[in-house]
N, C-alpha and C positions, 0 to 999 in steps of 0.2 A: 490615458492608460494606464495597469496595474503594475507598481515597482515590484523591486525585487528582495525591499528592505521595508520598514519599519521609516515614515515619515518623520520629523522631529516630534511633532505631541507624543504617538505613538512609542517610539524610543524616551521618553519622558517619564510615562506610563510602567514602561515595565525596566524600569530603575527606583520605581516608585519601594515601597515595603510591602503594601498590600495591592495586586494585582489583579487582575483579570483576563486572559489573556481567554479569546473562543477560536475556533477549527469552526472554515466551513471547507463544503467534501463537496468533490462530484465526481463521480463516478460515473463512462460512461457505458451502459451496458448493452449489447443489444437488444433486447425488449424493451429500452428508452432508459434517456437520463434519470439518477439520483443525483438528487442535489439536500443538503441536510448538513445539520450544523449542530454544537453542543452546547448556543450560547440558551440562555431561559428561554429565550422566543424567537418567532422567526421574520427570518430576513428576507428582504425584496430591495433588489440591489437596482443602481438605473445611472446612468452615466459615467460608468467608470471606464468604457471601450473596452473592456472585455466581451466578449460576441458569448463565451458561457455562463456568465455572470447577469449581466443588463434585460433586464425584463422578466427574470425567474425569479423565483421565492425560493430560500434553502430555509427545510423542516426543522423547526428545534425540536428535537430528538432527547430523552432523559440522560443525560451524562453516566448513569450507573453503568450506564447498560450496554455506552459506544466511548470505545476508546483507541487515541491513533499514538500507536508507537512512537518511539521517539524518534529524528531524522538526524542519521550520527552521517555526519561529511566524514569521508579519506580519500585518498589519492583518486581520482580515476571515477571518482562521483561517491552518490553516497549507500551506504546497505542499505542492505530489503528494509521497508519497510514494511510493519506488522496495522492491519487494523482487525479488531476485534469488535463483535455484537454480542455480546452473550442475555441472558439471564430472558430466551426464548421461549418460556411454556407455550406462549398459545399466536405462532405465524397465519396468516394465509397460507392455502396451500400456493397459492400466485407466485408469492413472494419466495415458497421452499422450492417452486419450481422452477423460478431463476435462479435462485444459487446454487441447485444440483445442475448446473447445466453449465459444461464448460467453455461452450462457446458462447457464454454471455458477456463470459469475463477474460476468457483469455486474448493478450495481446494488446486488451483495448484502456484507453485512455483513466488515468485517476488524477485530479489535480486538487492542492491542498492551498488555503491560504486563512491569513491570518487576523486578527484585530487586536482592539483591546478595548476591554468597558470598563468605563466608570464603577468601582463596585463599588458605589451608594447609589443610586442614582439607577446602576446598567445602564447608560447609552453608550456607545460608541466614540472613542477617543481618537482622533487622526483619521488616515485611512487607510483601509486594507490592502496586505504584501501577500504577493505569493508567495509560498513556503516550499511546497514541492511540486513538483510536474513527473509521473511514471504511465508504464503501464504493466497492467493486472495479469497475474498470473490466477491459477486453481484456487479456488478457496474452499481449507478443510475447516469439516465440520463436527465437532466432537462433543459427548454424551450421550445423555438417553431422553426417557419420553419427557422426564421432569427438570430439566436444566439444561442448555446445548450452547455452545459455544461457535460464532466463525472465524475462523481468524481467517483474513484474505491478504498475501502479502502481493506487493507491492512492487517495482522493477525500477529503477531512474531510468533515462533512455543512454546513457552512458555504458551500463550492462549488455543493450541493446547491441551495443555499436564496438565493445572489447571483443576483441580474437580469444577464439577460444581453442584452449588447454592442446586439445589435439591428442588427445594421456589418452591411453587405456588399459584394459589387462594384460596385454602384454608390457605395459612398460614397469611390471612390475619386476622385473628384475633390477631395474636403475635403486630400489627404495632393499629389495633383499636380495643381495646377490646370489645366494642358494637359490632363492627360487627359481625353479624350471617349468613351472605348470604354463606360461605362454611358448617355450619349446616346446612341451607334448601337445600341447593343443592342436598346436599349428599339424605336427605328427600326423594326430591321429585325425585331424581332417581330409590331411593325402594321402590318407588309408595306410597309415604304419602299421603294420602288423602284431611288431616285436621290439619288447623295452628295449629300450636305448637308456647305455651304461654314459 
């Protein structure tokens, strides 16, 4: 079974002066899961005990065009994680259709794992470990015909279970005591025809 932290060999590699960490990403799209890595070659896993890994190949992508933002832990879970895909000068229509369809992403799983590679011969050191699991929101596409960037935000499960603040524009007076817009909006909604003082 995959652990949530690196084993002793991977910890030693993390402490070395020269490090080569790689990331493996699983995006559970409605149209079919995507498994990719920023390692220099594709990986196929077996015997990990994880159904999202075993028997599947994680395709190597050019790390110049793909980035995974930092995972920042805080009380109540991690901050929103951003995955970025850039340099899309020529992307097939099917992928762009998938990216543009909200139902393919919203609320679906994203999982990330890390591994350490030997900086010299690029072989794996130690075992793989899981370091982020969450659900995806709608991707944002920016750019023009020559260069595009796709930013995909991922929230942790704890954010999903967190309570809403229940704040609305009607609470504005809590922050600005002189603001009477909420009172006036309610009066207008109730059919008030003259200005109140």
